[in-house]
Phi, psi and omega in degrees: 000135182289145177249353178283141182288100181300321184289347178283350182262131181295151180304323181294318179294323176295318180295319180291322178294323176296320177299312179295330180297338180281345183257186176258021174302129186309131174068358182295314180294318181295322179293317177301323179294340177279341185256337175233143174289168193301313182292319180295318179299315179302316179294319181292322178294317178300318181293320182291319178298322183283333184260329183281146170293139178294336177293323178298317180296315179298322181302309185288324175292320179297320178302314180297313185291326178292326174296313178303322182300321181274341185264327191261126353284157187299324180073000175226157185282343189231132177232131177241116175258127181252147182049052191283342180056220178261049169266136179244031179302316182296317178299317179296312183294321182285344172280350183248328188227151180273068179246170175254117185236116177258119183256115189232151174196182178296156190306311182296318182295317184287329178295317177293319179296325178300321178297318179295315181297317179303317180291321179298316179298318180292312186289328184255006177052048182283139172235134181258138176281331180253190179262119181242118182230137170260130187219141176287140178196128164267109189293346177275347180277105188298315181296316181292322178301309181296322180296323177292311182300324182295345179276353174285151168297168178303151178127165180295163186233136167259126178253134189230140170207151170214135177077042181231309191299329182288354175260357184254138173280176189299313178302323178291320176301314182295325178294315177301315179299320180295320179297315182291317181300317181298319179294313181291328177295320184283319191248341189083167180124207184202170179235126175250122177235131175268015191253030176274079184259140174262149174291151171061158172058024183279090189295332179299335184249016186295334184244037180300137181287162187302323180294314179294318180301318179294320177299313180297320180293321180299327181264008180051042185297318182302317182293336184268359175283172180274151180288329183195167175294329175295317179298320180295315178301314180297321180298309183290328175299318181293339179266003175094018181247156168230158184271118180271330183196158176226151173223132183250306182226123175266064193304315187288352181255003187273099179293335180289353176299339181299337182285347179240010182302321183288346180276344181052048179275126180303146181303321182295329177291313180301314180300330181290346179287344187247048184260358183243019174208139177223158171254131184239143170255116186249143177230163178288133178305132179293000000 
């Protein structure tokens, strides 16, 4: 029986964790098993697979994998993940590399996640080669942002996020950019964001279920996406960044492709489903 407060987890975070639990994303299935008992989890996953569009499943796994493609190996000693939700990328990386990884989100979210991480470490006898810390952080709070970064040892920083920018209006995006720009200017490093989403025609979300659609509408997510990739480029350029690399589809890493194997859909068609979102690696303009 789970001892973690299930109700402390937002519906969107629960839904995304269930989606990731259907894939081979590290620790996603194990974390879900801590929040639902075995029979309940099996039923919820079966229900999700039957009701969700397979494009939706592929979308979220692809977003995660493209970030990993640009981040791994980090190449810098310090990694800060902001608004991390139920991503366990830091736990995975610190079990492999001697890096410093700060995993951050809003206080209530990170407190619940800490309980999950503690149980994962205990149950799977995990040992980390690096330093893995979970810390509360509102990434728009400049003083708090700097205070977290200052706890890293000397050296450049990689900043990572997925699933954040589409919830921010333009002034909030600019505030986040200013916070990150100041850190990278001072310490060096880069920013990887999986949130380069375009408005309209987002085929990955074409079959969003009613609950998810209502959530996205409530937060005006569509309006907060970019008008085009050029508009996104212009925005980040105006904030002092340049694009060092892009990743669109991590095709060979998508375990959710098994759900469409029987359809014999050509690879070029599958790749065409992911034309309205990209993952970018940004650096400070020289």
